[in-house]
N, C-alpha and C positions, 0 to 999 in steps of 0.2 A: 530192659535192660538201663541201670543208672551211667549218664554221661558225665563227665568230669564238668563239665559248666549246663548250667540252662543262661542263656542271653535272653534278656527281656526289655523289646522294644515298646513305649507307647508312641502311638501315631495320629498326630489332628492335624490333617490336611497338610503343605506343604509338602504335597507328593514327588516333584522333584529332589528335596532333598533324602526322600526315604528311600527312595529307589537308588541313588548315589551308593547312601551308608550302605543296604544290604548286598548290592554288587561289589563294594569297597568288602565288607565282610567275609564274602565267596572269595574274594579271590585272597587276600592277606591269612585267611585262618582256614587251618587244616578241620576240614569237615567230621573227623573222628573226636576233636575235642570239646563240641557244640552239641548243642541243640537250640533253638530257634524258639520264644515265645512272643510271638507280635498282637498288641494291642489294636487296634482300630477303635481311636475314642471319636465315634461318628461323624467320620469324617464326611464333607460334604467335594471335596475335588475328587482324583481320580485315585486313591487310596486303597479304596475296596477295590479293586480290580488290579491295583499294583502287586498288592500283599496275596491276593488269589494266585496269580501269575508265578508269582516267585515260588510261594506253597509248591505248585505241578510243578517246577524248575528242578527243585530239590530231591535228594533222593526221600523216599516214603516215611513218614513218621519223625523227621530231624525238623521240621516246622509245622507248630501250630497257631492255626490265627483264631482270634477270638475278635467278631464285629461287636462291636456294642450300640445301640441304640440312644445313649446320652453319653454327654463326654463326662469322665471318672475323672480327669485331669492325672498326674502325674502320681501320686497315692494312690487313687483308686484303682488305677491303670494296672500296676505294678503287683499293687497287693493282689489281684486277681489275675496277674498273670505268675506268681510266685507259688497261688494253688495249684496252677497246671506244670508246674514246671518239674523235672526231674532228675535234674542235677544235683551232684555232691555242693556244689557253691552256684550262688546265683550273680550274674554279672547285670547290674541296670544300666542300661548304655541308650544314651537320647538319638532320636533319628535324624539331627541334624551334627551328626561324626563321620568322620572317618578314620576307624583304630588303623594305622601301621602296620609292617610284618612284627609280628613277635609279640602283638600287644596282649593277645592273651594268655599266651605261653608264661611270660613275666606274672603277670599275677597270680597265676596258679601255683609256678612257682615257690612265691613269698610265701604264699598263704599254707602252702601244704609242708613248707619245711620247719614253721617253728608254730607248735599248741599254742602258744599266748597271742598268735595275729587272730582278731576277730574281722577283720577288714581292709582290704589294698586298693589304691585309688590311683590314676595315672595321670603324667604329665600330660596335661590339656594345650594344645598350641592353637595360635589363629590360624588361618588359611595364609596369609602373608609370613607363615614361619616365626612370630613373635612368640613368646611365652604369655599364656593366660595365667595360668595355676600349676605354680609346683603344692601342690597338698595346701590347707588352710587353716587360719588361726582365727579362734573368735576371741572377743572381748569381755570384761567385764560388763558390758551393757548389752549383750547379744549382740553388735554388729561382726563383721567377717572379715577377713581381708586374703583376698588369692594371692599366696606370696609368688614376687618375680614377675608379675603382672605387666607386660610388655617388656620386659629384658629381654635377656641373650639366652635360648634354652638348652645351651651347650654351657652355660655357665656353671664353676663347679659349685658353689650354694645349690643348684638345681638339680644336680647329677648323683646321688647318691641315695640310698634308701635311709629313711628316717620315720620317727614316729610323729606322729599331727594331731594335732584338735580335730579338724575332718578330712576328708576329700569329697569334692563335689559330685552328685549323682549322677552327673553328666558320663560317667564312666567310674563302675566301685563295683567292686565284686565283696562276697561275704558268705559265709556257709549259710547254704540251704535251712539248714536243722536251727543254728543260731537264731537265723532270720525270723522263722515260725514262733521260734522260743519266746521273743521279745514281741513278738502280737503284728509283727510288721511294719509297716509307716504309719506314724499314729495319726489316725484320721482329724486330729483335731489341726492339723497341717493342709487341710483340702482346700482348695486342689492342688496347691504346690507351693513351695518353698518354706525349709527349712525343715523337710522331714530327712532330708538328709544330714543335715549337721545334727538333729535330733537323734536319729541312730546312731551315729557316730558315739556320742554321750552315752548310749543307754548299753553301745558296746565294753567302752569303757569302764562304767560303771557296775559289768558283768565280772570286771578283771580281766577284759581284754585290752590288746590294743590296735591303733588304726594305722598302717604304714602308707607311707608314699613311695609308690613305685617308680623309677624316672626309664626305666629301658619298656615300658609299655607306655607310648607313644599315641595320642589321637587327638586328629584335628576334629576344633569345635568350632562350629560357625552360631558362636554365642549370639542368644536370642532369635535364632534362625526361626524357631519355634514361638515363643513368649516373647518375643520381642526384647525392647531395653527400656520400654518405657515406664517410669514405677508408680506414674498415676492412672494408668490405664490394663486394660485386659489382664490377662493371669499373674502378668509381671506386679500386680499394683498389692498379690497378696505377700508380695516378699517385706513390706511393710507392715500390715497388718498380721501377721502371723510373729513380727519378731516379738512382739508384747509377751503372745502365749509361750513362746519359749523362753522368756525371761523369767515368767512366772514360775513354769517349771520347773529350773534346772536354776533357781536362783541361788540357793547354796554354793555350786559346783560352778556357779559363773565368781562368786565370791572370791573362786579362785585362782581365777585370770587375771594377765595381765591390764591394764588399761588402754585406750582405744590411740592410737599415737602413726605418726609420720615420722618417728624419728628409723632412720635406715640399720643403728644398732637392735633396739628395741623390737621393731619386725622381725627382725633376723632372728632375735630370742625367742619369738613370741610363735614363730614358725618353727619352732623344733623342741617338741617335749623331753625335757631331760631334767633329772635330779640333782646332778653332782656339777663335777669342775669343768671349763672350755682347759680342752689340753691341745698343745701345738706339738706334733712330731715333726722333725722337716731332717732329711737327709739326701744324698747323690741322688739315689734310686729308692722307689716303694721296698719294703720286705720282701726281697727275693729267698722266701722261706724256705724252699726245697732247694737250694744250692750251697747256704752258708750258713753254722749255726747260730754266729752272729743273729742274722734275717732272720732265724726261728725265733729265737728270743723275742724279736722287736713284736711279730705277728702275734705270738702269744700272749704277749702286754698288753698290744692292741685288742686282742678278745677280752682280757681282764677289765681292761678300761671298758669298754661299752658293757660287759657284763654288771658292770658297776652302776651303770646310768651315766659316765661322763659323756660328753659328747666330746668327740675326737678331729681335727684334721692333721691331712697328712701331707706336708710340700715337700717335693723332690724337684732337684733341678732339670732331671732327665725326665722325657715324657715319651721315648720312641724307643731307644737301647741305651743299655746301660753294662759293659764289660760283655759287648759281641749279645746279648742276650736281651729279647724283646719284654719291655717294660707295659706296654697295654694291658696283659693278662692279669699279671700282677695288681695294677691300677683299679681294673674292673674288681677285682674280688675283694677290694678294700672298700670300694663304692656300697658293695651288695650286702656288704658285713652291716654297711652302713657310718663308714669314715668318709667325710667331704676332704677329698684327691684334688689339689692344684700342683700342677705340672708347671713349673715359669716357663718354658719353655714353648710351650705347646700355645699356638691361637687361641683368642679366646672368640674371636669376630671379624671381620673383612678389615684387612686395613690393620692388620697386628703387626708392628715391625719387630723382626725378630732377632733384640740386639738383646745383650746379659743386662743392658742398664732399665729396659721395659721389665726384663721378666724380673729384677728385682723393685723397681715402681708396683706391679704386682702385688709383691710378699708384700711391701709397706702398706699396700692399701690396705691390705689383710688384717694386718696386723693390726690397724686404726679403728675397722669395722668390727672385728671379733674380740679386743682384748681377754688376750688369754690369761687365763687366772697361770700357768704353767708350761713352759714347753722342756719341752723331754728330749734331747739329743743325742742321738748317737755318736761313740765314736768322737774324740776329740779334736780332728783333724775335719772331720767335718761341721760339728759346731762351729769352729772359726769360723766359717763363711757366715751363719746366719746371725750370729752374736750381735755385731755390730747393730743391724738391723733393728733386733730387738729391743735393744736399750734407747735406741733413739725415739721409737715410734711407738713403744710400748712399754713402758719404763717401770709399768706396775706386774708386769711377770717377771715371774720366778723361774731362773732359767735352771736348769740339772744336767749335766751331761751323764748320759749313760756309757761309760770307760768299759764296761766287759771285760777288758783286760787292759793291767797297766801295762802300756807298753813297753818304757823304758824298763821295766822288769823282765819282761821276758828277752830284751836283747841284752840286757846284762849276761845271762843266763848262754843265750847262743854264743857271746865273745867267749867265752869257757872253751866252745868249741872249735875257734877260729885261731889262725896265726898270723890274720891280718894287724899289723899297728895299728893302719889307717882308719882302723873303725870304730879305736877309743874316740878319735877325734870327732867322728860322725856321730858317736853313741851320746860326747857331752851336747852335743848341739841338738839334737833329736830330744835328749830330754829335757835340757833347758825349752824348747820349744811346745814340748807338750804341756809342761808345766804351766806356762804363759798360756796357752790357753784354759786351762782348770781352772787358774784364778779370775779369767772373765765370766766364771759363772759363778752362781750363790752355793752351788753345791751339785756332787759328787755321786753318782751312786756308781760299784763294783759289786763283783759276782762273788767273790769270795773275801773270808776274813782275814786271808793274809794279804790279797792286794788290800780290802782297807787298811792295815797296818803301818804296809809300807807307804801308802800315799797320803795317811792321817802326817806321818813322819815329816816328809817335805812338805808339806802343806797343815801346819796346824791351826791357823788359823781359818779352814775353811772346813765347813760340814762333809764329812762321808760319811754314806749310808752299803752297809751292804745290804743288797737284793739281790738272790739266786736267780737264775734262770728259772721260768714256771714252766713243766711239763705236765700236761694230762696225761692219766695212766690208762692202758688197753685194759678193757674189761676182762675177767679169766676166761672169760669163753671163748674170748676171741683169741688167746695166747694158744700155738701149738704145741704139742709134748713133743719131749725131746726127743721119743723115736722118729717118727718122720724126716726130726730136720740134720742137715749135712753141711760142712765146709764152714771156714772163716770167713769174718768182714771187717772191711778199714771201709770206714766213712770219713772225710774231710775233703774240704773244699781246697784247691792246692794255689788258689793265689794267697793263701796264709802259708809262709814257709814252713815250719814247722811241721807243716803234715806231710810237707815232702818228704824231709829230712825222716820223719817215722819209716813211712813205707820203703823208703831206700836203705835204711838200718834194719828193718824188719827181714827183707829180702834178701841182703847182704849177710846179714848176722842169724837170725834165728830160721827163718823160714828152711832150710839147709839141715838142720837139727827137728826140724819138726815134719817138712814131709816123707824122709821115711818111715817114723813110726809112724804116720797115720796117711794110708797108703793112699789110700779112695777120699780123701780129702783137700776142696780146691781153696784159693786162699783170693777173693772177689778185691778189687780194689775199688772203689766207688767216690765221685769227686769232680767237680765243677775243673775245669780249665787244666787239666793234668797235663804239666810240662812235658820237653821228649824224654828227659832221665827219668820219668815215672812210666811214661807210654814206654819204653823200653823195657820194664820189667813183664812184659807180658808175655805167657809164651810157657809153654805144659800144662799146670795148672795153674801160675797166675793169670788172674784174668782182670783186666783194665776196662771199668765199664764207661768212666767217663760220668758225665751229669743223666742222674736217675730220677725222673718228678716224684718220683710216687717209691718210697723203699718201704712202704709196708711188707712187699710181696720176699724182700729179702731179707729185712728182721724178723721178718715169721719162719721163714727157711732157713737160717745160719743160724748153727750152733753156740759158734761162738763169735763173739765180738773185741776187736781187738784194739788198743791204743799205746804204740810202741812211739810217747811222744818223749823227746829226749828232753828239749826246753820249751818253757813257754811260761803263763803265767793265766789267771781266771778259770772258770768252770770250763771243763770240757765236753760241749755238746754232744761228741760223738759218745760219751760213756752214759750221759742222762738218758739220752734218748734211744739207747738201746735197752736200758733197765726198765724205761717206762714201756717196751715192749717184750719186759719178759726176757732179754736175751743176757745172760751173763758175759761180763767182760774180765779178758786179763789188761792190766795196766802197767805200766813204769808208777814208781812213785811221784814224778812229778805230773803224771797226767792224773791221778786218783787223789793229790793234795787238794786242801781247802773246801771238797767237799761232803766229809761227815763219813766217808766209806772205808770198814773195816775188812782188811784182809782176811779172809775164810768166812767171814758173814753175807757180804754182802758184793762180792769183787774179789779175785785175786790179784797181789800185786809183785811183781817181779820188776829187779834192775840189771843183771849181766843178760846176756844171749842164751845162755843155758840154764839160768833161773828162770826166765822167761818163756821157752821152749817147754822145761818140763811143766809150769803149771798149764800150757794151752792144751797138753795132751793130755793130763791127769782130769783137766775139766769137761772136756772134750770125751772121754771116756767113763766118767764116774756117771751113772746117770742120778744117785741119789744126789752126791754134792752138785751135779747140777741145777736139780729141783729145788734145794735147800735155797743155792744163790740165787734163783733168780726168784723166789718168792721174795725173800730178806729184800732184794732190789729193790721190787714192785713196790713194797713195806716204806722202804726208805725215800723213795720219791715222794710217795703221797702225802709221809708226815714232815720232807723236810723241802720240799717241791710243788708241793699242789697249792691251790689255790686258794685255802684257808693259812698256810702259812708264809704266801710271798707278800699276798695284799695287802696285809698290815704293813708291812715292812714298805712296801713301795709307797702305799698313803703317806707315810710319815717320811719318806725321803720329799717326794713333792708338794709335801701339806694340802692333801686332797683328803677326804670323806672325815670318818671321827677324829682324826689327829692334825685336822686343818690346822689348829691354832697354836701346835709346835711352836717355841721360838717364834710369836708376836712381838716379841719386844716388851717395855714398860710401859703398860695402858695408863700408869697415870700421867703420862706426857699426852699434853693435849693432840701436840700434830701425831702422834702414833696413835692415840686413841680416835682420831677425828678416818685416820685411813683404817680404822679397822671397824669402824661404825656404818664406812663408804661402803667397804667390801661386804659386811653383812647384809645391806640393803640392796645390793647387788645379787647375793645369793635368795634371798626374797624375791627380786623382781625376776632372776629365773628359774624360779618355782622349787629351789633349794633351801627349801625351809627346815629340814633338821640341821643343816649347816650354817644358816643364818642366827637359829638358836643357841648354837654353840659360842657362835660368836659375839652374841649380845650378852649371852652370860658370862664370860670371860672380861669382858669390859664391866657389867658389874660388880662382881668380884673385886676387881682394881681401882672401881669407882662405887664404892654403897653409896645406894640414892639416887643414883644416874634415873631419873625417868626417862631417856629415852628409851634407854638399856630396857626397864622393865617394859613400855609398851613395844618396843623389838620382840621381846619371850612373848609377849602375847599375842601378837600378829602373828607370828610364826607357829604357833601353836592355834590357834582358831584357824588357822587357814589351812590346818592338814585335821581340820574339824573335832581337835580336842577343847571343846565349849569351856567345862567345867573346871583344868587344868589353868585355863587363859583369863575367865574371870579374875581371880585371886590377883593377878600381876597388874591386869586393868586397875582394877580398884585401886590397888596400891600407888600406880602412877597416879591418879587421877588425886589419890591425896595429897600429892607433891604438889608445893607451891612453884613450882620448874615449867613442867609443861602437862595445866590441867585441860585444855583444847584437845592439844596433840591426843592425850591419853581419852577425854571422851570421845574424840572421834571414833578412834581404834575401838572402845567400846561399843559405839553406835555400827561399827563396822562387825563386828561379833556378833552382834543381837541379830543384824539383819541375816548375815549367815545362818545363823540358830531358827532363824522361819520367826524371828520377830520384828517385822517391820517399822508396825508403830513405835515401841519404845526405844527400837535403835534412829529413826529421825527424829524423835524427841531430845536424845543423847548429840545429834548432830547441830541438830538446831542450835540447844544448849551452849554448842564448841565455837556456832559463830558468831552468838550473840558478844561471849569471852573474849574470841578474837576476827573480827569482822572480816580482815584481809588475809586469815588463812584458805590459801587457793586447797588444799589437802581436805579442809570442814567444806567450803564450797562445793567441789566436785563433788564427794560423795551425797551430797544433799541432792545433788544435780540428778548426778544416779540413780537414786533414790525415788527420787519424783518420778522419771520415766519407768521406771520398773511398774511403779505403782501407776502410770496411765495419767500420772497430772504433770501433760505439757508444757501448762501454762506456769508452774512452777519450776519445773525443767527448762526452760526457755529461757525465764529472768535465774537459772542458775550459771545455764551455759554462758549469759551473755558478763554477770558479774567474772566468771573465770577470765573470761578474754579482757577485761577490763584490768584484772588483776598481771596479765601474762601478755604485754603488748606483742610479742612477737607469735605467739603458739597460733596456728591455726586449725587445730582440733576442736575447739572450744568453741570458735565460728561456726563451723560447721555444722555441730551436734545444737547450738541455737538453731539453725538456719532447718536444721530436723525435726526439730521441736515446734517450731513455728509453724511449720506446711503440715503438721500433723495437727495442729489448729485451727490451720484453715487460714489462718493471718496472712495472705498474698501479698498486702500492702507494704508490710515489714519486712519480705524477702529480698528486696532486691537490694537495699543497704546493707544488710547481711552476706548476701552473695558477695556483693562489693567491695564491704572486707577482707571477708576469707580469701578471696583473688587478691587484691593488695597484697595481703601476707605471704600468699602462695610465691608469686615473686617476688616479692623483698626474699624469699627463700631461696630464690634461685628455680623454683619446682614447678618448671614450665607445664609441664603435662598436668601437673592439677589443677595450675591455673585454669587451662583448657576445658578437664572433666567439671570443675566447677561453673565456669560458665553455662556448658551444654546443661546440667543439671537444676540452674537458673532458669534456665529457658522453660524447661520441663513443668519444671512447679507454676508460671505462673499462666495464668487466665490468659484468654485465648488475644483480648485485645492488648495486653501490657506485651505479650510475644509480639503481636505486629506493630505498635510503637516501637 
């Protein structure tokens, strides 16, 4: 019988580590979830006896042991183990690890939830509790980066599911069928190293994604089996195999980022995404099951992620908010792929929980992430964040999501009030609300009526109508008319119009309905019901309070009611009901601005008697009920579905295909420079389509602008569209403005297209034309290294170090090239310069790592000296 997962462990000596790993597995992993396939790679210590004893202690058939006469290495042993595995998933696990509780369940859950996932990796931590790896990135030269190394494992940047270049084979899950279809680990990397990166690249080439899962935590004694010395033992194959990896994936690597120690660029490299960097901030995360406004935010987050954007959600409260636990909502966001920051929570020991400390953390986040846009819900909440964004991330576009225009709603409420003092408060609150809107770049509202109202007050500001997005229930999941019964009202009672609505309904309308529908009940559902609402319970009126999952109520009720007497914006209670196939009766205020038509997709009534008649009619007439239900679903799909809403959202935030709307006069050199900078930011983030659109905008405004031609060519070639890129680059080469840059870009394209010799010729000509071109020299060095010409590579990286007197990475690359050449006499001076630069940048940990690396690369007599 096939089990869910086959855990494959290759063992070569180090019996103590193996024994600890197996015992930890037994303690923390439910036996029903896995089988074990253990490969003894010709161990000479007590490994054979250890594995046999463990197999005998486990249920029959759960453990398979394969003893080998020769050491097959990681590649050979795991390929052999995969042949014997019976699980749906394969989990490659090092024997120098200690999996933590829930590790396997977390991996399997992510893999099963999404058919586009091809592999899932764990969060690896050192025995001292510091972070070893939160997913990895691969740079253009084939070098890799363990993201978060030596950081705090609980930091928000390492605590959410995200797509990555690769995850370490120390703990990596993939589909057994997929692994076999790809031919297993590529044997060119035998005995070990780069096989995990290669597998992840192959999985991505097959159209699938590689995800990092932070809830799967594994302690890893790094180098416990293979050691850490790059010059000896199995570990030396790390450097031997890199050129093989580069040659195999030369086209894919051309699309990767440059090696960097810059924190911002490292953070971008560690997260594969194609869109914009979006910041959302509010008092708390979207508590989607408690209020329609929060449900809107939850739906929009999902839309952003589906469109390939990177989303961060910052909230002030990380424990409780308005009496509810916040952590489950934050965990939900992280599992969706959102970076979540709760500013009041400690990130490490010694964190002082003062408000200013929380804001300092927010400001550090702004500096590190450089968000493209801030989507801030509700003006009163947005006002807390805007000053910090303006100061520390001035290029971030700020959009307030009004949801409803509060002063418009309050004006209607005043019509029902006899308190003159409320007019004074209204004027003050309106002035404050408008001031908050003026501090933003644009506003979003959910109805055209709200947009027109706000635009009259703020003619100088952009106001966009972006209705709520609601996914529609599939027809087969919508219960028919017959089994349904009762009426339902859904609404959070922190929103005063909802309290007024149910009170009015029970006082004025229910007495007219109840005698005519003697078996029907009225269900009142909503968070934070006040005493006035709770007192309505009795007889056939049921007050439920907060209901986390509304599916049963909306699927079982025959009718939804929205007796709203004042308010503004969309009424989520109506749209949500329609999306579930549940018809509604509503007041004109509740139905306004939503494209609803009386008698077609809703019934609208103003007075208590008209409302009661509509309820009874729709409740009893099956034919009318069916037609209104079907029309309501169709309306939600056409007006409030993903395809309808996303273009409006993209236009408001300037993300996606409409990102360049309102970019200003690009003939102005300052605006042009800013626009070009944004385009190259998109290129570095991998958002090539967005970059191309910006470059084309620059060229339209400035015909003959060679840099824009180069940019268009680069953005096309990095998507593999070489035939389209070539004319643009040749056109740029014919310009007298940037011939060297155009030649370099053309050389890049030729290399990516599999023509390294022609590419090298172009790049060398670019250096001849412009000897101080950092770009051209860098490309020449990278190309030489890929082709195995380490002497030219060392020369190129040395020249880069001269041109940029503060950068550390070209000096490190020069040292690597010299080490590959065996030029150990030159290494001490080069390492000394790299260490000096690292310390000048304040990076003491890098300096110490370089000192260790220097010692390991020197001959024994020099180390002794």
